[in-house]
N, C-alpha and C positions, 0 to 999 in steps of 0.2 A: 434429811428433809423428806417429808412424805408427799409433797406436792399439793397439800391442802392449803387453801387460802381463805381468809375471812370473806363472807358474803359481801361486806362493804367494799372490799378491795376489788372483787369481781365486778361490781356494779358502778364503781366510781366514774367510769367513762361513758355511762349510759346517757343518751340524750334525754331532755325533759319529756319528750313524747314517749320514749321507751319506758322511762320510769313510771309514767302514768299508766301505760298498758300493763306493766308488771303489777302495779298497785291494784288496778281493776281486776286482774285475774286472781290475785291473792284474796281480794275481798269476795269474789264469787266463790272461790273454793271454801272460804270460811262459812258461807251461807248454806252449804250442803255438806253434811258430814254423816257418817255412820255413827251409831251409838258408841262404838269403841273409839273412833276418832274424837268424838265430843268429850268422852271421859278423859282421854289422854290430853286433849287441849286444855281441859280444866285442871289438869295436874293431879288427877286421881289414879290410883292403882286399882286393879280389880279387888284386891284385898280391902282397901279403904272403902270402896263402894259397897262391898259385901257387908262390912261392919256397920255402915250407915243404914243399910237395908235390913240388918239382922238376918242375913242368909249366909251361906257359904260361898267362897270364891267360885266354885264350879257353877253355881246357879247364875252368877253374874256373867260368866263366860258363855253359858248357854243362852241367856237372855239376849246378849249382844248379837248373837247369830240368828235369832228368830226373825222371820219375815212377817209374821202375823202375831200380834200380842194384844192383851187386854189394855184398854186405855188407862185403867187404874194402875196397872203395873208400870206402864210407861211414865205416868205422872209421878209415882213413887221414885222411880229411877232418876228422873230429872231433878226432883226435889233433893235426892241424896247428893247430887252434884251441885246443889245450891241454887238451882233455877226454879222457874215456874213453867208449866206447860200451857200453851195457848193454841187452840185449833182455829185455823183460818181457812175458809173456802174461797176459792178464786173463780170468778165468772167473767172472763175477758178482762175488761178494765175495772170491774167492780170486785171488791173483797169484803167478806163478811166474817167477823169473829163469832164463832159458835160459843154460846154461853150455856150454863146449866148442866154441863157434862160431869161436874164433880159432885153432883147431888146423887145419893143412892137410888132415888126413885126415877131419875131421868132415864128415859129409854129412847 
């Protein structure tokens, strides 16, 4: 026996309050991910993502480590994972979705 137990067994004695705290923390973690974490959460390998982008796997690895990138490249990456990219600016209690960034002449 390896000492490993299913997560459901580990959490079966949690109080409802503790279950709620765990669920809230898990939800918060899902809201903020690196590109690599997002790709893995969507069930894609670097090779599959590279094929969808028509680039080599090393290009995907390099892209996922970049701190600064072109918006169009990020959009293509997200679309390769089956999503759409939306940019939102937050000003205290107010949020504004930025539109027109997918047009070639938008600057």
